[in-house]
C-alpha positions as CSV (number, residue, x, y, z in Angstrom):
1,X,33.3,81.5,142.3
2,X,35.6,78.5,142.8
3,X,39.1,79.3,143.6
4,X,42.1,77.0,143.3
5,X,45.4,77.4,145.2
6,X,48.7,75.8,144.2
7,X,50.8,74.7,147.1
8,X,54.5,75.4,146.9
9,X,57.5,75.1,149.1
10,X,57.1,73.5,152.6
11,X,53.3,73.4,152.3
12,X,53.5,71.3,149.2
13,X,56.0,68.9,150.7
14,X,53.8,68.5,153.8
15,X,50.8,67.7,151.6
16,X,52.8,65.1,149.6
17,X,54.2,63.5,152.8
18,X,50.7,63.3,154.3
19,X,49.3,61.5,151.3
20,X,52.3,59.2,151.1
21,X,51.6,58.1,154.7
22,X,48.1,57.0,153.9
23,X,47.5,53.2,153.5
24,X,46.9,52.2,150.0
25,X,45.9,48.9,148.3
26,X,42.8,47.2,149.5
27,X,41.6,50.0,151.7
28,X,39.1,52.8,150.7
29,X,39.9,54.4,154.1
30,X,42.5,54.1,156.8
31,X,41.8,50.5,158.1
32,X,42.0,51.8,161.7
33,X,39.1,54.2,161.1
34,X,36.4,51.4,161.1
35,X,35.2,49.4,164.1
36,X,36.4,45.8,164.4
37,X,34.3,43.0,163.1
38,X,34.3,39.4,164.4
39,X,34.5,37.0,161.5
40,X,33.2,33.5,162.4
41,X,34.3,30.3,160.6
42,X,31.9,29.3,157.8
43,X,31.6,26.1,155.7
44,X,29.7,25.9,152.4
45,X,26.9,23.4,152.6
46,X,24.7,23.0,149.5
47,X,26.2,26.1,148.0
48,X,25.4,28.3,151.0
49,X,28.0,29.5,153.6
50,X,26.9,28.7,157.2
51,X,28.6,28.9,160.6
52,X,30.5,25.8,161.4
53,X,33.2,24.1,163.5
54,X,35.9,21.6,162.7
55,X,34.8,18.3,164.3
56,X,37.1,15.4,165.2
57,X,36.2,11.8,164.4
58,X,38.4,10.3,167.1
59,X,40.5,11.3,170.1
60,X,42.8,14.3,169.3
61,X,46.1,14.9,171.1
62,X,46.5,18.3,169.5
63,X,45.3,20.7,166.8
64,X,48.1,22.2,164.7
65,X,47.4,25.5,163.0
66,X,49.9,26.6,160.4
67,X,50.0,30.0,158.5
68,X,50.5,28.9,154.9
69,X,50.4,32.3,153.3
70,X,49.5,35.9,154.0
71,X,48.6,38.5,151.4
72,X,46.9,41.4,153.1
73,X,47.6,44.9,154.4
74,X,45.2,44.9,157.3
75,X,46.4,45.6,160.8
76,X,45.1,44.5,164.2
77,X,43.7,41.3,162.8
78,X,43.4,38.9,165.7
79,X,43.3,35.2,165.1
80,X,41.6,33.3,167.9
81,X,40.6,29.8,168.9
82,X,37.2,29.9,170.7
83,X,36.6,26.2,171.1
84,X,37.5,23.7,172.7
85,X,39.7,26.3,174.5
86,X,39.9,30.0,174.3
87,X,43.2,31.3,173.1
88,X,44.4,34.3,171.1
89,X,47.0,33.1,168.6
90,X,48.2,36.4,167.2
91,X,47.2,40.1,167.1
92,X,48.4,40.6,163.5
93,X,47.7,37.5,161.3
94,X,48.4,39.5,158.1
95,X,52.0,40.2,159.2
96,X,52.9,36.9,160.9
97,X,55.8,34.9,159.6
98,X,54.7,32.3,157.0
99,X,54.9,28.7,158.4
100,X,54.2,30.0,161.9
101,X,52.6,27.1,163.8
102,X,50.3,27.3,166.8
103,X,49.5,24.1,168.7
104,X,46.4,23.6,170.8
105,X,47.3,20.7,173.1
106,X,44.7,18.1,174.2
107,X,43.9,15.4,174.7
108,X,40.4,16.0,173.4
109,X,37.6,13.4,173.2
110,X,36.2,12.1,169.9
111,X,33.7,14.6,168.6
112,X,35.5,17.6,170.0
113,X,35.2,20.5,167.6
114,X,37.7,23.3,167.0
115,X,36.4,26.8,166.3
116,X,38.4,29.7,165.0
117,X,37.6,33.4,164.3
118,X,39.4,36.5,163.1
119,X,38.6,39.9,164.5
120,X,39.6,42.6,162.0
121,X,38.7,46.0,160.7
122,X,35.7,46.4,158.3
123,X,36.9,47.3,154.8
124,X,34.7,47.8,151.7
125,X,32.9,44.5,152.2
126,X,32.3,42.2,155.2
127,X,35.3,39.9,155.9
128,X,34.9,36.1,155.5
129,X,36.7,33.1,157.0
130,X,35.9,29.9,155.1
131,X,36.8,26.3,155.9
132,X,37.3,23.5,153.4
133,X,38.4,19.9,153.9
134,X,37.5,17.2,156.5
135,X,38.9,15.5,159.5
136,X,41.9,15.4,160.0
137,X,42.9,18.3,157.9
138,X,41.2,21.6,156.8
139,X,42.2,24.7,155.0
140,X,41.0,28.1,156.3
141,X,40.9,31.1,154.0
142,X,40.4,34.6,155.2
143,X,39.2,37.5,153.0
144,X,39.6,40.9,154.7
145,X,36.9,42.5,152.5
146,X,39.3,44.5,150.4
147,X,39.7,42.6,147.1
148,X,37.6,39.4,147.2
149,X,40.6,37.1,146.4
150,X,40.2,34.9,149.5
151,X,44.0,34.6,150.0
152,X,44.6,37.3,152.6
153,X,45.4,34.7,155.2
154,X,45.6,30.9,154.5
155,X,45.8,28.5,157.3
156,X,45.9,24.7,157.6
157,X,44.5,22.9,160.6
158,X,45.5,19.4,161.3
159,X,44.0,17.2,164.1
160,X,46.7,14.9,165.5
161,X,45.4,11.5,166.9
């Protein structure tokens, strides 16, 4: 026999507040409940995404990375540069201020490549970080795995001669 119970009074209020505190939107579960995933930079070549870096054609004095837009609810999404230097740019890319700029100062020799990754929580689908463009400017789009819109974090990368 199945029994149902109706909550009333303080128990009902506690249940409503507990549900209201849950994360909604892109997440099937609390984003903090899944292990972090390292999302490498990919470029589409012949219709297939493959790991890539952003190569320079000439000497670069600096790489400027600008947060163009952010449309995600994820937390603890670390944006890092892994090449030619190792540097964490932010611990919360989804909630950084739009137009935030990070500069990776050189000089760097011609042919030096920039590599970027995002570490975030696994959602419904694997996250993705895609690059488009060519030297001296690229656009990076991050999909957190929640809604497949590829606009969760949008960055521009510019190599300064």
